[in-house]
Structures are given as C-alpha cells and as structure tokens.
C-alpha positions as a printed NumPy array, in Angstrom:
array([[  6.9  ,  17.438, -15.695],
       [ 10.381,  17.108, -14.376],
       [ 11.278,  14.244, -12.121],
       [ 14.138,  13.904,  -9.66 ],
       [ 15.754,  10.38 ,  -9.49 ],
       [ 16.038,   8.816,  -6.042],
       [ 18.103,   5.94 ,  -4.71 ],
       [ 16.295,   3.441,  -2.531],
       [ 17.829,   4.928,   0.634],
       [ 16.5  ,   8.499,  -0.464],
       [ 13.001,   7.286,  -0.989],
       [ 13.126,   5.562,   2.334],
       [ 14.419,   8.804,   3.886],
       [ 11.225,  10.829,   2.049],
       [  8.834,   8.39 ,   3.261],
       [ 10.16 ,   8.187,   7.005],
       [ 10.275,  12.039,   7.153],
       [  6.826,  12.509,   5.674],
       [  5.394,   9.97 ,   8.121],
       [  7.068,  11.686,  11.16 ],
       [  5.509,  14.869,  10.159],
       [  1.948,  13.554,   9.631],
       [ -0.326,  14.339,  12.487],
       [ -0.236,  11.509,  15.234],
       [ -3.329,   9.299,  15.72 ],
       [ -5.578,   9.709,  18.837],
       [ -4.982,   5.884,  19.366],
       [ -2.735,   3.325,  18.074],
       [  0.018,   3.153,  15.937],
       [  0.949,   5.28 ,  13.053],
       [ -0.161,   3.563,   9.892],
       [  1.584,   3.953,   6.599],
       [  0.007,   2.459,   3.623],
       [  2.121,   1.733,   0.31 ],
       [ -0.118,   1.188,  -2.597],
       [ -0.023,   1.007,  -6.439],
       [ -0.735,  -1.693,  -9.143],
       [  0.94 ,  -5.033,  -9.348],
       [  4.568,  -4.953, -10.336],
       [  5.182,  -1.475,  -9.155],
       [  7.433,  -2.032,  -6.189],
       [  5.51 ,  -1.857,  -3.316],
       [  6.862,  -4.856,  -1.402],
       [ 10.598,  -3.725,  -1.751],
       [  9.838,  -0.25 ,  -0.489],
       [  7.754,  -1.356,   2.211],
       [ 10.249,  -3.764,   3.432],
       [ 12.982,  -0.911,   3.298],
       [ 10.819,   1.26 ,   5.323],
       [  9.785,  -1.3  ,   7.796],
       [ 13.331,  -2.195,   8.267],
       [ 14.34 ,   1.492,   9.033],
       [ 11.649,   1.895,  11.578],
       [ 11.651,  -1.75 ,  13.103],
       [  8.051,  -1.935,  12.095],
       [  5.87 ,  -4.89 ,  11.3  ],
       [  4.326,  -5.15 ,   7.492],
       [  0.824,  -6.409,   6.721],
       [  0.93 ,  -7.993,   3.239],
       [ -2.231,  -7.811,   1.356],
       [ -1.102, -10.986,  -0.459],
       [ -1.844, -12.704,   2.785],
       [ -5.509, -11.36 ,   2.76 ],
       [ -6.662, -11.87 ,  -0.779],
       [ -8.884, -14.827,  -0.755],
       [ -7.436, -16.149,  -4.218],
       [ -7.047, -14.704,  -7.657],
       [-10.442, -13.129,  -7.688],
       [-10.239, -11.844,  -4.225],
       [ -8.883,  -8.137,  -4.457],
       [-12.1  ,  -6.526,  -3.306],
       [-12.552,  -9.118,  -0.478],
       [ -8.979,  -8.671,   0.45 ],
       [ -9.6  ,  -4.997,   1.086],
       [-12.565,  -5.542,   3.212],
       [-10.691,  -7.901,   5.394],
       [ -7.893,  -5.34 ,   5.649],
       [-10.509,  -2.8  ,   6.827],
       [-12.268,  -5.051,   9.241],
       [ -9.583,  -7.042,  10.529],
       [ -6.564,  -4.952,  10.718],
       [ -7.227,  -1.152,  10.217],
       [-10.389,  -0.901,  12.466],
       [ -8.828,  -2.567,  15.423],
       [ -5.399,  -0.497,  15.134],
       [ -7.497,   2.569,  14.887],
       [ -9.246,   1.822,  17.992],
       [ -5.798,   0.975,  19.769],
       [ -6.625,  -2.769,  19.859],
       [ -4.746,  -5.703,  18.569],
       [ -5.032,  -6.625,  15.01 ],
       [ -5.496, -10.396,  14.027],
       [ -6.297, -11.549,  10.514],
       [ -6.264, -15.061,   8.96 ],
       [ -3.483, -15.54 ,   6.305],
       [ -4.757, -16.965,   3.035],
       [ -3.028, -20.233,   2.288],
       [ -2.372, -19.987,  -1.547],
       [ -1.341, -23.604,  -1.892],
       [ -4.41 , -24.925,  -0.325],
       [ -6.677, -22.235,  -1.624],
       [ -8.285, -21.756,   1.815],
       [ -8.025, -19.771,   4.93 ],
       [ -4.946, -20.326,   6.906],
       [ -4.052, -19.76 ,  10.609],
       [ -4.371, -16.557,  12.609],
       [ -1.699, -13.816,  12.419],
       [ -1.259, -11.125,  15.145],
       [  0.16 ,  -7.896,  14.122],
       [  3.059,  -7.126,  16.574],
       [  2.541,  -3.937,  18.513],
       [  4.724,  -0.798,  18.159],
       [  4.792,   2.82 ,  17.061],
       [  4.216,   2.097,  13.436],
       [  2.5  ,  -0.462,  11.104],
       [  3.15 ,  -0.73 ,   7.368],
       [  0.327,  -1.859,   4.993],
       [  1.571,  -2.998,   1.778],
       [ -0.167,  -4.161,  -1.407],
       [ -2.788,  -3.418,  -4.103],
       [ -5.629,  -1.65 ,  -2.304],
       [ -3.653,  -0.842,   0.947],
       [ -4.851,   2.762,   0.749],
       [ -8.475,   1.877,  -0.217],
       [ -9.64 ,   0.449,   3.145],
       [ -9.945,   3.546,   5.196],
       [ -7.829,   6.444,   6.995],
       [ -4.244,   6.037,   7.291],
       [ -1.547,   8.289,   8.562],
       [  0.531,   8.567,   5.266],
       [ -0.365,   7.23 ,   1.795],
       [  2.461,   6.405,  -0.493],
       [  1.405,   5.605,  -4.166],
       [  4.148,   3.96 ,  -6.44 ],
       [  3.727,   4.267, -10.189],
       [  5.271,   2.451, -13.187],
       [  4.188,   1.868, -16.517],
       [  2.337,  -1.415, -17.476],
       [  5.077,  -3.022, -19.554],
       [  7.417,  -2.599, -16.804],
       [  5.087,  -3.777, -14.263],
       [  4.242,  -6.842, -16.041],
       [  7.838,  -7.733, -16.742],
       [  8.65 ,  -7.385, -13.071],
       [  5.552,  -9.655, -12.183],
       [  6.629, -12.403, -14.529],
       [ 10.046, -12.194, -13.412],
       [  9.195, -12.319,  -9.782],
       [  6.511, -15.148, -10.087],
       [  7.314, -16.753, -13.371],
       [  5.177, -17.703, -16.199],
       [  2.612, -19.242, -13.798],
       [  1.436, -15.82 , -13.138],
       [  0.812, -14.766, -16.797],
       [ -2.666, -16.398, -17.212],
       [ -3.667, -14.411, -13.966],
       [ -2.079, -10.932, -15.095],
       [ -5.162,  -9.513, -17.22 ],
       [ -7.633, -11.153, -14.756],
       [ -6.023,  -9.229, -11.821],
       [ -5.466,  -6.035, -13.74 ],
       [ -9.283,  -5.979, -14.313],
       [ -9.94 ,  -6.03 , -10.678],
       [ -7.341,  -3.254, -10.045],
       [ -9.141,  -1.022, -12.606],
       [-12.562,  -1.699, -10.785],
       [-11.21 ,  -1.075,  -7.33 ],
       [ -9.433,   2.163,  -8.166],
       [-12.417,   3.36 , -10.256],
       [-14.462,   2.942,  -7.163],
       [-11.708,   4.228,  -4.755],
       [ -9.353,   6.462,  -6.644],
       [ -6.644,   6.136,  -4.351],
       [ -3.59 ,   7.71 ,  -6.476],
       [ -5.016,  11.317,  -6.605],
       [ -5.301,  11.391,  -2.994],
       [ -1.917,  10.084,  -2.059],
       [  0.53 ,  11.964,   0.159],
       [  3.426,  10.803,  -1.796],
       [  3.751,   9.581,  -5.338],
       [  6.973,   7.87 ,  -6.37 ],
       [  7.637,   6.494,  -9.81 ],
       [  9.446,   3.133, -10.056],
       [ 10.024,   2.592, -13.647],
       [ 13.539,   4.333, -13.91 ],
       [ 16.97 ,   2.952, -13.99 ],
       [ 17.635,   4.765, -10.454],
       [ 14.845,   2.856,  -8.784],
       [ 12.623,   5.672,  -7.669],
       [ 11.712,   9.222,  -9.031],
       [  9.549,  11.977,  -7.62 ],
       [  7.76 ,  14.441,  -9.634],
       [  9.115,  18.219,  -8.893],
       [  5.583,  19.531,  -8.923],
       [  3.239,  16.582,  -8.504],
       [ -0.54 ,  16.405,  -8.125],
       [ -0.514,  14.741,  -4.741],
       [ -0.895,  16.975,  -1.645],
       [  2.011,  17.787,   0.553],
       [  2.819,  14.902,   3.185],
       [  0.318,  15.473,   6.105],
       [ -1.888,  18.022,   4.148],
       [ -5.636,  17.522,   3.844],
       [ -6.751,  15.721,   0.802],
       [-10.18 ,  15.79 ,  -0.713],
       [-12.279,  12.626,   0.117],
       [-12.777,  10.352,  -2.904],
       [-16.173,   9.018,  -3.905],
       [-16.872,   5.998,  -1.468],
       [-14.843,   7.331,   0.868],
       [-11.178,   7.635,   2.178],
       [-11.3  ,  10.173,   5.118],
       [ -9.236,  13.186,   4.621],
       [ -6.099,  13.774,   6.892],
       [ -6.224,  15.341,   9.418],
       [ -7.926,  14.323,  11.461],
       [ -5.644,  11.587,  12.262],
       [ -6.256,   8.707,  11.243],
       [  0.454, -11.855,  -4.443],
       [ -0.119,  -9.591,  -6.667]])
C-alpha cells in the first residue's frame, strides 16, 4: 500500500482539520485521543496539536499507577477525566508520583473548546470526537523509548509491551481509529493512501467491550 510522507506541520494540519469536521459533542469540549504503542510518537504529536489549538493535554503517564498499571490508568481516564468532560463538568484527577510510587496531588483539566488525551490506551476509555492512532515498528519504538528514557527503561519494556498486548486484544483501538499515521519514516509521519481506518468523523463499528461508534458525539 502506498503511503504519503508528511511533515509534522502537515500531520498537525490533518488532525486539526479532522477534529473540526467531526460532529460537535452535546456537552463539554471536543476530545481528541492520540493513541498507539509505547515509542510511537504520541507525546510529540499531541503537544504540537495542543499548541496549535491552545488546548490542555492529559498525559496517561500521569494516570498509570506504576509499571503494572496500564489497565488501571485507562480506568482512571474513563472515570476521572472522560466521564466528567462528557457530562460538561470539570475533570479532576490525581497525578501518579513515579518517584514516590504513590498517588500525588489533584490536577484540574483547564476548561476550553478542546482537550487532548495522549498515551497508550487514550482511545480505549470511551467515546471521543477524534481518535488518532500512531503506528511504528517494534524496533523503532524500542529505540525511541530507550533513547528517551535511558537504559533504566529497558527492564520494563517487555513487561509494558505485554500489558499493551492484553489491552488492545480486549479493546482493539487501532482498527477503529478515525486517522492512522505512520511515524517510522525519515520524514516524521506518513499516511496510507487507502487506509483501513474510517474517514475522519465517519461512524466506526463498535469493538468488543465497547467503544461507542461516532456519531453520536461523543511514561510509557
């Protein structure tokens, strides 16, 4: 399948345009989820989009309760962040203190027209207005992860990858993404000319266990 290389700016343009074309939620801000496996480039893309939109970012790294907490972090995202945002209420969560290996203080998500969720499992917690999946090969992702976090991350890599496998087997996020971008090339990003993901804003079939189709609107 042919792919089209994209600069970071072009990838941001694509995400922003897709979000603008998605049906507006009944209440609360538009919610963008940037998901993908560890080392796929989620944090960088989310930061660039958030900068463009002036939007806050909720990092799932702040929600996972330690190295064995991927599934629990998704539960926190669903209950403490996504549910109140969808109800038009303020979202408040407790940031995990990785140094103390314990819950930290409360964090309030700033109000505004858009909120960006970023991290492994960002698209697994419930309905969002736009779901972006980032894809890169395992070797590329591992190299990025170790370059970013140092060799201290190496013992945790397989342990975390096993949790990713379990989560995405239960909630297959990637096949139901509105936009799929590759991040393993030299240009930074790429997009399949004829991808398997639905058009941005188009309804997607609900996966087992349940992400709701759209519309209706909805540190690993």
